[in-house]
DSSP file (Angstrom, degrees, kcal/mol; ACC not computed):
  #  RESIDUE AA STRUCTURE BP1 BP2  ACC     N-H-->O    O-->H-N    N-H-->O    O-->H-N    TCO  KAPPA ALPHA  PHI   PSI    X-CA   Y-CA   Z-CA
    1    1 A M              0   0    0      0, 0.0     2,-0.6     0, 0.0    82,-0.5   0.000 360.0 360.0 360.0 141.4   10.6  205.3  325.4
    2    2 A I  E     -a   83   0A   0     80,-0.1    82,-0.2    82,-0.0     2,-0.2  -0.797 360.0-143.7 -88.0 122.2    7.1  207.0  325.6
    3    3 A K  E     -a   84   0A   0     80,-2.6    82,-2.4    -2,-0.6     2,-0.5  -0.556   6.4-151.5 -81.7 150.2    4.2  205.0  324.3
    4    4 A V  E     +a   85   0A   0     80,-0.2    36,-3.1    -2,-0.2     2,-0.2  -0.988  23.8 173.0-131.2 118.9    1.4  206.9  322.5
    5    5 A K  E     -aB  86  39A   0     80,-2.9    82,-2.2    -2,-0.5     2,-0.4  -0.707  25.3-148.3-125.1 168.5   -2.0  205.3  322.8
    6    6 A A  E     -aB  87  38A   0     32,-2.1    32,-1.8    80,-0.2     2,-0.3  -0.986  19.5-171.6-139.4 128.8   -5.6  206.1  321.9
    7    7 A L  E     -aB  88  37A   0     80,-2.9    82,-2.4    -2,-0.4     2,-0.4  -0.961  12.4-144.5-127.0 155.6   -8.5  204.7  324.0
    8    8 A G  E     -aB  89  36A   0     28,-2.7     2,-0.7    -2,-0.3    28,-0.6  -0.937   5.8-148.8-119.0 126.5  -12.2  204.7  323.6
    9    9 A L  E     -a   90   0A   0     80,-3.4    82,-1.9    -2,-0.4     2,-0.5  -0.832  13.6-170.6 -98.3 113.0  -14.8  205.1  326.4
   10   10 A V        -     0   0    0     -2,-0.7     7,-1.4     7,-0.4     2,-0.4  -0.861  11.8-154.7 -95.3 128.1  -18.1  203.2  325.6
   11   11 A F  E     -D   16   0B   0     -2,-0.5     2,-0.4    80,-0.5     5,-0.2  -0.931  19.3-179.6-112.9 134.7  -20.9  204.0  328.1
   12   12 A R  E >   -D   15   0B   0      3,-2.2     3,-1.8    -2,-0.4     2,-0.3  -0.922  68.7 -60.5-125.7 105.2  -23.9  201.9  329.1
   13   13 A E  T 3  S-     0   0    0     -2,-0.4     0, 0.0     1,-0.3     0, 0.0  -0.426 122.3 -14.8  54.7-113.4  -26.0  203.7  331.6
   14   14 A D  T 3  S+     0   0    0     -2,-0.3   104,-2.8    -3,-0.1   105,-0.5   0.078 124.4  82.0-107.9  28.6  -23.6  204.2  334.6
   15   15 A K  E <   -DE  12 117B   0     -3,-1.8    -3,-2.2   102,-0.2     2,-0.3  -0.823  60.4-149.3-129.0 161.7  -21.0  201.7  333.4
   16   16 A I  E     -DE  11 116B   0    100,-2.6   100,-3.0    -2,-0.3     2,-0.4  -0.938  28.2-112.4-127.3 156.2  -18.0  201.9  330.9
   17   17 A L  E     + E   0 115B   0     -7,-1.4    19,-0.5    -2,-0.3    -7,-0.4  -0.751  46.1 170.6 -87.7 134.8  -16.6  198.9  328.8
   18   18 A V  E     - E   0 114B   0     96,-2.6    96,-2.5    -2,-0.4     2,-0.5  -0.972  36.5-114.4-142.0 152.3  -13.1  198.0  330.0
   19   19 A E  E     -FE  34 113B   0     15,-3.1    15,-1.4    -2,-0.3     2,-0.5  -0.790  35.0-131.9 -90.4 141.3  -10.6  195.1  329.4
   20   20 A A  E     -FE  33 112B   0     92,-2.4    92,-0.5    -2,-0.5     2,-0.2  -0.761  28.8-179.1 -93.3 127.3  -10.1  193.1  332.5
   21   21 A F  E     -F   32   0B   0     11,-3.0    11,-1.2    -2,-0.5     2,-0.3  -0.744  14.6-159.7-116.9 172.1   -6.5  192.3  333.6
   22   22 A H  E     +F   31   0B   0     -2,-0.2     2,-0.3     9,-0.2     9,-0.2  -0.897  49.5  55.6-153.0 123.5   -4.8  190.4  336.4
   23   23 A G  E    S-F   30   0B   0      7,-2.1     7,-1.6    -2,-0.3    -2,-0.1  -0.961  88.5 -12.0 151.7-164.0   -1.2  190.7  337.5
   24   24 A K  E     +F   29   0B   0     -2,-0.3     2,-0.3     5,-0.2     5,-0.2  -0.340  63.3 159.9 -66.2 141.6    1.3  193.4  338.8
   25   25 A H  E >   -F   28   0B   0      3,-3.2     3,-1.8    51,-0.1    53,-0.2  -0.872  57.6 -83.4-150.5-173.9    0.2  197.0  338.4
   26   26 A S  T 3  S+     0   0    0     -2,-0.3    50,-0.1     1,-0.3     3,-0.1   0.552 126.8  49.5 -77.9  -8.7    1.2  200.2  339.9
   27   27 A N  T 3  S-     0   0    0      1,-0.3     2,-0.4     3,-0.1    -1,-0.3   0.227 123.3 -89.7-107.0   8.3   -1.1  199.7  342.9
   28   28 A G  E <   -F   25   0B   0     -3,-1.8    -3,-3.2     2,-0.1     2,-0.4  -0.953  67.3 -29.1 128.4-149.1    0.1  196.1  343.7
   29   29 A L  E    S+F   24   0B   0     -2,-0.4     2,-0.3    -5,-0.2    -5,-0.2  -0.971  88.4  52.8-124.1 141.0   -1.0  192.8  342.5
   30   30 A G  E    S-F   23   0B   0     -7,-1.6    -7,-2.1    -2,-0.4     2,-0.2  -0.975  84.9 -10.2 148.5-160.6   -4.4  191.8  341.5
   31   31 A G  E     +F   22   0B   0     -2,-0.3    96,-0.4    -9,-0.2     2,-0.3  -0.545  57.7 161.1 -72.5 135.4   -7.2  192.7  339.2
   32   32 A Y  E     -F   21   0B   0    -11,-1.2   -11,-3.0    -2,-0.2     2,-0.3  -0.982  20.9-140.0-152.1 167.9   -7.3  196.0  337.2
   33   33 A Y  E     -Fg  20 128B   0     94,-2.8    96,-3.1    -2,-0.3   -13,-0.2  -0.772  12.0-177.2-126.4 162.7   -9.0  197.5  334.3
   34   34 A R  E     -F   19   0B   0    -15,-1.4   -15,-3.1    -2,-0.3     3,-0.1  -0.889  34.2-108.6-158.4 134.0   -8.4  199.8  331.3
   35   35 A P        -     0   0    0      0, 0.0   -17,-0.2     0, 0.0   -26,-0.1  -0.154  52.9 -87.9 -56.3 157.0  -10.7  201.1  328.5
   36   36 A L  E    S+B    8   0A   0    -28,-0.6   -28,-2.7   -19,-0.5     2,-0.3  -0.298  79.1  78.5 -75.0 148.2  -10.2  199.6  325.1
   37   37 A G  E     -B    7   0A   0    -30,-0.2     2,-0.3    16,-0.2   -30,-0.2  -0.954  47.4-157.9 152.1-165.5   -7.7  200.9  322.5
   38   38 A G  E     -B    6   0A   0    -32,-1.8   -32,-2.1    -2,-0.3     2,-0.1  -0.930  37.4 -12.9-175.9-157.8   -4.0  200.7  321.9
   39   39 A N  E     -B    5   0A   0     -2,-0.3     2,-0.6   -34,-0.2   -34,-0.3  -0.364  55.4-125.3 -69.9 142.1   -0.8  201.9  320.5
   40   40 A I        -     0   0    0    -36,-3.1   -36,-0.2    -2,-0.1     2,-0.2  -0.761  27.2-137.0 -81.4 125.6   -1.0  204.6  317.7
   41   41 A E    >   -     0   0    0     -2,-0.6     3,-2.5     4,-0.1     8,-0.1  -0.523  38.0 -80.4 -79.7 153.1    0.9  203.4  314.6
   42   42 A L  T 3  S+     0   0    0      1,-0.3    -1,-0.1    -2,-0.2     0, 0.0  -0.341 118.0  10.9 -58.7 122.0    3.2  205.8  312.8
   43   43 A G  T 3  S+     0   0    0      1,-0.3    -1,-0.3    -3,-0.1    -2,-0.0   0.252  98.0 125.5  97.9 -14.5    1.2  208.1  310.6
   44   44 A E    <   -     0   0    0     -3,-2.5    -1,-0.3     1,-0.0     2,-0.2  -0.681  63.0-124.3 -90.9 132.4   -2.2  206.9  312.0
   45   45 A P    >>  -     0   0    0      0, 0.0     4,-1.5     0, 0.0     3,-0.9  -0.519  23.7-125.6 -68.5 140.1   -4.7  209.6  313.4
   46   46 A S  H 3> S+     0   0    0      1,-0.3     4,-1.6     2,-0.2     5,-0.1   0.773 109.1  58.3 -65.3 -23.5   -5.5  208.7  316.9
   47   47 A N  H 3> S+     0   0    0      1,-0.2     4,-1.4     2,-0.2    -1,-0.3   0.850 106.6  49.7 -72.3 -30.4   -9.2  208.7  316.3
   48   48 A E  H <> S+     0   0    0     -3,-0.9     4,-2.7     2,-0.2    -2,-0.2   0.828 103.6  61.1 -77.1 -26.7   -8.6  206.0  313.6
   49   49 A T  H  X S+     0   0    0     -4,-1.5     4,-3.0     2,-0.2     5,-0.2   0.938 102.6  52.1 -58.6 -49.2   -6.4  203.9  316.2
   50   50 A V  H  X S+     0   0    0     -4,-1.6     4,-1.9     1,-0.2    -1,-0.2   0.925 112.6  44.4 -55.6 -44.8   -9.6  203.7  318.4
   51   51 A V  H  X S+     0   0    0     -4,-1.4     4,-2.1     1,-0.2    -1,-0.2   0.926 114.8  48.2 -64.7 -45.3  -11.6  202.3  315.5
   52   52 A R  H  X S+     0   0    0     -4,-2.7     4,-3.0     1,-0.2     5,-0.2   0.903 109.5  51.6 -60.6 -42.0   -9.1  200.0  314.4
   53   53 A E  H  X S+     0   0    0     -4,-3.0     4,-2.3     2,-0.2     5,-0.3   0.841 108.2  50.4 -63.6 -38.4   -8.4  198.6  317.8
   54   54 A F  H  X>S+     0   0    0     -4,-1.9     4,-2.3    -5,-0.2     6,-1.3   0.896 113.2  48.3 -64.4 -40.8  -12.0  197.8  318.6
   55   55 A K  H  X5S+     0   0    0     -4,-2.1     4,-1.5     4,-0.2    -2,-0.2   0.946 117.5  39.6 -63.5 -50.3  -12.2  196.0  315.2
   56   56 A E  H  <5S+     0   0    0     -4,-3.0    52,-0.3     2,-0.2    51,-0.2   0.872 122.4  42.6 -66.4 -38.3   -9.0  194.0  315.8
   57   57 A E  H  <5S+     0   0    0     -4,-2.3    50,-3.3    -5,-0.2    52,-0.2   0.945 137.2   3.7 -74.2 -55.5   -9.7  193.3  319.4
   58   58 A L  H  <5S-     0   0    0     -4,-2.3    -3,-0.2    -5,-0.3    -2,-0.2   0.437  89.3-116.0-118.4   0.5  -13.5  192.5  319.4
   59   59 A G  S  <<S+     0   0    0     -4,-1.5     2,-0.4    -5,-0.6    -4,-0.2   0.809  71.7 134.4  68.8  29.1  -14.5  192.5  315.8
   60   60 A I        -     0   0    0     -6,-1.3     2,-0.3    -9,-0.1    -1,-0.2  -0.887  51.7-134.4-120.5 141.8  -16.8  195.4  316.5
   61   61 A D        -     0   0    0     -2,-0.4    33,-1.7    -3,-0.1    34,-0.5  -0.705  29.4-178.5 -91.9 141.0  -17.4  198.7  314.5
   62   62 A I  E     -C   93   0A   0     -2,-0.3     2,-0.4    31,-0.2    31,-0.2  -0.940  23.4-135.5-138.3 163.5  -17.6  201.9  316.5
   63   63 A K  E     -C   92   0A   0     29,-2.7    29,-2.5    -2,-0.3     2,-0.6  -0.978  21.7-128.4-118.5 131.2  -18.1  205.4  315.9
   64   64 A V  E     +C   91   0A   0     -2,-0.4    27,-0.2    27,-0.2     3,-0.1  -0.674  28.2 178.3 -81.4 119.3  -16.0  208.0  317.5
   65   65 A E  E     -     0   0A   0     25,-2.3     2,-0.3    -2,-0.6    26,-0.2   0.954  56.8  -7.6 -82.2 -57.0  -18.2  210.7  319.2
   66   66 A K  E     -C   90   0A   0     24,-1.3    24,-2.5     0, 0.0     2,-0.4  -0.998  55.6-121.4-154.7 133.1  -16.0  213.0  320.8
   67   67 A Y  E     +C   89   0A   0     -2,-0.3    22,-0.2    22,-0.2     3,-0.1  -0.740  31.9 178.3 -79.4 126.5  -12.2  213.9  321.7
   68   68 A I  E     -     0   0A   0     20,-3.1     2,-0.3    -2,-0.4    21,-0.2   0.921  42.9 -56.7 -91.2 -59.1  -12.0  214.2  325.3
   69   69 A T  E     -C   88   0A   0     19,-1.1    19,-2.3    17,-0.1     2,-0.5  -0.972  39.0-100.1-170.2 179.5   -8.5  214.9  326.4
   70   70 A C  E     -C   87   0A   0     -2,-0.3     2,-0.4    17,-0.2    17,-0.2  -0.983  37.0-164.2-116.9 128.3   -4.8  213.8  326.3
   71   71 A L  E     -C   86   0A   0     15,-2.6    15,-3.1    -2,-0.5     2,-0.5  -0.881  11.3-145.6-109.6 146.8   -3.7  212.1  329.7
   72   72 A E  E     -C   85   0A   0     -2,-0.4     2,-0.6    13,-0.2    13,-0.2  -0.960  18.1-168.0-110.3 121.7    0.0  211.6  330.6
   73   73 A N  E     +C   84   0A   0     11,-3.1    11,-2.6    -2,-0.5     2,-0.4  -0.949  12.5 171.0-121.1 113.0    0.4  208.4  332.5
   74   74 A R  E     +C   83   0A   0     -2,-0.6     2,-0.3     9,-0.2     9,-0.2  -0.962  15.1 157.7-119.0 137.0    3.7  207.7  334.3
   75   75 A F  E     -C   82   0A   0      7,-2.3     7,-2.7    -2,-0.4     2,-0.4  -0.977  31.6-136.1-154.2 163.5    3.8  204.7  336.6
   76   76 A Q  E     -C   81   0A   0     -2,-0.3     2,-0.4     5,-0.2     5,-0.2  -0.995  10.3-172.3-133.2 127.0    6.2  202.2  338.1
   77   77 A I  E >  S-C   80   0A   0      3,-2.4     3,-2.2    -2,-0.4     2,-0.3  -0.998  76.1 -38.0-119.9 125.5    5.8  198.3  338.4
   78   78 A D  T 3  S-     0   0    0     -2,-0.4    -2,-0.0     1,-0.3   -53,-0.0  -0.476 125.2 -29.8  49.7-113.6    8.5  196.9  340.5
   79   79 A Q  T 3  S+     0   0    0     -2,-0.3     2,-0.5    -3,-0.1    -1,-0.3   0.168 116.9 100.6-110.7  12.8   11.7  199.0  339.7
   80   80 A E  E <   - C   0  77A   0     -3,-2.2    -3,-2.4     2,-0.0     2,-0.3  -0.899  57.9-154.1-107.2 129.7   10.6  199.7  336.0
   81   81 A W  E     - C   0  76A   0     -2,-0.5     2,-0.3    -5,-0.2    -5,-0.2  -0.690   9.4-169.8 -88.9 145.0    9.1  203.0  335.0
   82   82 A S  E     - C   0  75A   0     -7,-2.7    -7,-2.3    -2,-0.3     2,-0.4  -0.952   6.4-160.8-132.7 159.8    6.8  203.5  332.1
   83   83 A H  E     +aC   2  74A   0    -82,-0.5   -80,-2.6    -2,-0.3     2,-0.4  -0.990  11.2 178.4-142.7 126.7    5.4  206.6  330.4
   84   84 A E  E     -aC   3  73A   0    -11,-2.6   -11,-3.1    -2,-0.4     2,-0.5  -0.979  20.2-154.8-135.9 138.6    2.3  206.8  328.1
   85   85 A L  E     -aC   4  72A   0    -82,-2.4   -80,-2.9    -2,-0.4     2,-0.5  -0.979  26.2-165.5-101.2 119.7    0.6  209.7  326.3
   86   86 A I  E     -aC   5  71A   0    -15,-3.1   -15,-2.6    -2,-0.5     2,-0.4  -0.936  17.1-153.6-123.0 118.6   -3.0  208.7  325.8
   87   87 A Q  E     -aC   6  70A   0    -82,-2.2   -80,-2.9    -2,-0.5     2,-0.5  -0.666  23.0-154.1 -81.0 133.6   -5.6  210.4  323.5
   88   88 A L  E     +aC   7  69A   0    -19,-2.3   -20,-3.1    -2,-0.4   -19,-1.1  -0.961  17.8 171.5-124.7 124.5   -9.0  209.7  325.0
   89   89 A Y  E     -aC   8  67A   0    -82,-2.4   -80,-3.4    -2,-0.5     2,-0.5  -0.853  31.8-125.4-123.5 157.0  -12.4  209.6  323.1
   90   90 A T  E     -aC   9  66A   0    -24,-2.5   -25,-2.3    -2,-0.3   -24,-1.3  -0.902  37.8-178.8 -95.8 141.2  -15.9  208.7  323.7
   91   91 A V  E     - C   0  64A   0    -82,-1.9   -80,-0.5    -2,-0.5     2,-0.4  -0.887  14.6-154.1-133.5 159.2  -17.1  206.2  321.3
   92   92 A S  E     - C   0  63A   0    -29,-2.5   -29,-2.7    -2,-0.3     2,-0.2  -0.976  27.0-103.7-132.7 152.8  -20.4  204.3  320.5
   93   93 A F  E     - C   0  62A   0     -2,-0.4   -31,-0.2   -31,-0.2     3,-0.1  -0.553  15.3-150.8 -69.4 134.5  -21.3  201.0  318.9
   94   94 A I  S    S+     0   0    0    -33,-1.7     2,-0.9    -2,-0.2    -1,-0.1   0.903  92.2  56.0 -71.7 -38.2  -22.7  201.2  315.5
   95   95 A D  S >  S-     0   0    0    -34,-0.5     3,-2.4     1,-0.1     4,-0.4  -0.807  77.4-157.0 -94.2 103.4  -24.7  198.0  316.1
   96   96 A E  G >  S+     0   0    0     -2,-0.9     3,-0.9     1,-0.3     4,-0.3   0.654  82.3  78.5 -56.4 -15.5  -26.8  198.7  319.2
   97   97 A A  G >  S+     0   0    0      1,-0.2     3,-1.5     2,-0.2     4,-0.3   0.746  79.5  73.1 -63.6 -25.0  -27.2  195.1  320.0
   98   98 A H  G X  S+     0   0    0     -3,-2.4     3,-1.9     1,-0.3    -1,-0.2   0.851  83.7  68.3 -62.4 -31.8  -23.6  195.2  321.5
   99   99 A Y  G <  S+     0   0    0     -3,-0.9    -1,-0.3    -4,-0.4    -2,-0.2   0.702  93.6  56.4 -62.1 -18.5  -24.9  197.2  324.4
  100  100 A M  G <  S+     0   0    0     -3,-1.5    -1,-0.3    -4,-0.3    -2,-0.2   0.543  84.9 101.3 -91.1  -7.3  -26.9  194.2  325.7
  101  101 A Q    <   -     0   0    0     -3,-1.9     3,-0.1    -4,-0.3    14,-0.0  -0.518  55.4-162.8 -71.0 146.7  -23.8  192.0  325.9
  102  102 A E  S    S+     0   0    0      1,-0.3    13,-1.0    -2,-0.1     2,-0.3   0.781  73.0  20.5 -91.9 -41.7  -22.4  191.6  329.3
  103  103 A R  E     -H  114   0B   0     11,-0.2     2,-0.4   -86,-0.0    -1,-0.3  -0.965  61.5-155.2-136.8 149.2  -18.9  190.3  328.2
  104  104 A F  E     -H  113   0B   0      9,-2.5     9,-2.4    -2,-0.3     2,-0.4  -0.985  10.9-145.2-124.7 125.1  -16.8  190.4  325.2
  105  105 A S  E     -H  112   0B   0     -2,-0.4     7,-0.2     7,-0.2     2,-0.1  -0.811  22.6-120.7 -96.2 139.6  -14.1  188.0  324.2
  106  106 A F        -     0   0    0      5,-1.9   -48,-0.2    -2,-0.4     5,-0.2  -0.406  14.2-136.2 -72.6 144.2  -11.0  189.1  322.4
  107  107 A I  S    S+     0   0    0    -50,-3.3   -50,-0.1   -51,-0.2    -1,-0.1   0.959  93.5  23.6 -68.5 -53.6  -10.3  187.7  319.0
  108  108 A E  S    S+     0   0    0    -52,-0.3     2,-0.3   -51,-0.2    -1,-0.2   0.374 120.4  41.5-102.2   4.2   -6.6  187.0  319.1
  109  109 A E  S    S-     0   0    0    -52,-0.2     2,-2.1     2,-0.1    -3,-0.3  -0.963  87.1 -99.8-142.7 167.7   -5.8  186.7  322.7
  110  110 A D  S    S+     0   0    0     -2,-0.3     2,-0.3    -5,-0.1    -3,-0.1  -0.518  80.1 119.4 -85.3  74.5   -7.3  185.1  325.9
  111  111 A A        -     0   0    0     -2,-2.1    -5,-1.9    -5,-0.2     2,-0.4  -0.895  45.5-154.3-132.8 159.2   -8.8  188.5  327.2
  112  112 A V  E     -EH  20 105B   0    -92,-0.5   -92,-2.4    -2,-0.3     2,-0.4  -1.000   5.7-149.9-142.2 153.1  -12.2  189.7  328.0
  113  113 A A  E     +EH  19 104B   0     -9,-2.4    -9,-2.5    -2,-0.4     2,-0.3  -0.880  25.6 168.0-113.6 142.4  -13.9  193.1  328.1
  114  114 A E  E     -EH  18 103B   0    -96,-2.5   -96,-2.6    -2,-0.4     2,-0.4  -0.934  39.9 -85.7-149.1 170.5  -16.9  193.8  330.5
  115  115 A W  E     -E   17   0B   0    -13,-1.0     2,-0.4    -2,-0.3   -98,-0.2  -0.655  40.0-168.6 -77.7 130.6  -19.0  196.6  331.9
  116  116 A L  E     -E   16   0B   0   -100,-3.0  -100,-2.6    -2,-0.4     5,-0.0  -0.996  26.6-114.0-125.1 129.0  -17.5  198.4  335.1
  117  117 A A  E  >  -E   15   0B   0     -2,-0.4     4,-0.9  -102,-0.2  -102,-0.2  -0.339  14.1-140.7 -56.3 133.0  -19.5  200.8  337.2
  118  118 A V  H >> S+     0   0    0   -104,-2.8     4,-2.7     1,-0.2     3,-0.9   0.917 103.4  58.9 -57.4 -45.9  -18.2  204.3  337.0
  119  119 A E  H 3> S+     0   0    0   -105,-0.5     4,-1.7     1,-0.3     6,-0.2   0.863 100.5  56.4 -56.1 -38.4  -18.9  204.7  340.9
  120  120 A D  H 34>S+     0   0    0      1,-0.2     5,-2.1     2,-0.2     6,-1.7   0.858 111.1  42.8 -61.7 -33.2  -16.5  201.7  341.5
  121  121 A I  H X<5S+     0   0    0     -4,-0.9     3,-1.4    -3,-0.9    -2,-0.2   0.918 115.2  47.4 -78.3 -40.8  -13.8  203.6  339.7
  122  122 A L  H 3<5S+     0   0    0     -4,-2.7    -2,-0.2     1,-0.3    -1,-0.2   0.736 114.2  48.9 -76.0 -16.4  -14.5  207.0  341.3
  123  123 A N  T 3<5S-     0   0    0     -4,-1.7    -1,-0.3    -5,-0.3    -2,-0.2   0.249 112.5-116.9-100.4  12.2  -14.7  205.4  344.7
  124  124 A D  T < 5S+     0   0    0     -3,-1.4    -3,-0.2     2,-0.2    -4,-0.1   0.751  79.6 125.0  54.7  30.5  -11.4  203.4  344.3
  125  125 A I  S   <S+     0   0    0     -5,-2.1     2,-0.4    -6,-0.2    -4,-0.2   0.788  78.8  28.7 -77.4 -39.8  -13.3  200.1  344.6
  126  126 A E  S    S-     0   0    0     -6,-1.7     2,-0.6    -9,-0.1    -1,-0.2  -0.958  85.5-125.0-125.1 141.6  -11.8  199.0  341.3
  127  127 A Y        +     0   0    0    -96,-0.4   -94,-2.8    -2,-0.4     2,-0.4  -0.803  34.5 176.0 -92.5 124.5   -8.4  200.1  339.8
  128  128 A C  B     -g   33   0B   0     -2,-0.6     5,-0.3   -96,-0.2     6,-0.2  -0.957  21.0-115.8-130.9 112.3   -8.9  201.5  336.3
  129  129 A Y  S    S+     0   0    0    -96,-3.1     2,-0.2    -2,-0.4   -56,-0.0  -0.699  74.5  61.9-102.6 157.5   -6.1  203.0  334.3
  130  130 A P  S >  S-     0   0    0      0, 0.0     3,-1.5     0, 0.0     4,-0.3   0.307  83.9-110.5 -89.5 166.3   -4.8  205.3  333.0
  131  131 A K  T 3  S+     0   0    0      1,-0.3   -59,-0.1    -2,-0.2    -2,-0.1  -0.346 105.4  34.8 -59.7 144.6   -4.2  207.6  335.9
  132  132 A G  T 3> S+     0   0    0    -61,-0.1     4,-1.4    -2,-0.0    -1,-0.3   0.394  82.8 109.2  86.8  -2.5   -6.4  210.6  335.7
  133  133 A L  H <> S+     0   0    0     -3,-1.5     4,-2.8    -5,-0.3     5,-0.2   0.860  72.5  61.9 -75.8 -29.8   -9.3  208.7  334.1
  134  134 A D  H  > S+     0   0    0     -4,-0.3     4,-1.6    -6,-0.2    -1,-0.2   0.892 103.8  48.4 -55.5 -40.7  -11.3  209.1  337.4
  135  135 A H  H  > S+     0   0    0      2,-0.2     4,-1.9     1,-0.2    -1,-0.2   0.881 111.9  50.1 -66.5 -39.2  -11.1  212.9  336.9
  136  136 A V  H  X S+     0   0    0     -4,-1.4     4,-1.5     1,-0.2    -2,-0.2   0.943 111.9  46.8 -68.8 -47.0  -12.3  212.6  333.3
  137  137 A L  H  X S+     0   0    0     -4,-2.8     4,-0.5     2,-0.2    -1,-0.2   0.855 109.2  53.5 -64.1 -32.2  -15.2  210.4  334.2
  138  138 A N  H >< S+     0   0    0     -4,-1.6     3,-0.6    -5,-0.2    -1,-0.2   0.885 109.6  48.8 -68.8 -40.9  -16.2  212.6  337.0
  139  139 A Q  H 3< S+     0   0    0     -4,-1.9    -1,-0.2     1,-0.2    -2,-0.2   0.782 107.7  56.2 -66.9 -27.0  -16.3  215.6  334.6
  140  140 A L  H 3<        0   0    0     -4,-1.5    -1,-0.2     1,-0.2    -2,-0.2   0.545 360.0 360.0 -90.7  -5.9  -18.4  213.6  332.0
  141  141 A R    <<        0   0    0     -3,-0.6    -1,-0.2    -4,-0.5    -2,-0.1   0.490 360.0 360.0 -76.4 360.0  -21.1  212.8  334.5
């Protein structure tokens, strides 16, 4: 089954806000990152998904700035294949005070979001998904 997701890129200077994960991923075992967002619900426009997910996950209101592209992310972890179509947007915080926070705690799960240097993604120092995000970030610079 193909998952359909929407993710939002929030920029602060030369960094983007990402959710931090630890575990198995397509490049092995360890830490990895992904911009915030989630699954698009049936009948929901993808730009509204991004707004809903930021509110549900962090309790923060955002504004969608611009649609960027759709990425197709196919990956394998162990012997299991996954396939995602991802609508990608640039977004901004409505309350600019959030740009001063270094870390954000998720409301309903034990997870955190933090700022990650774009250069670390582009130079393969940190793994940030979905595949193709590095090309998008390079074009947005």
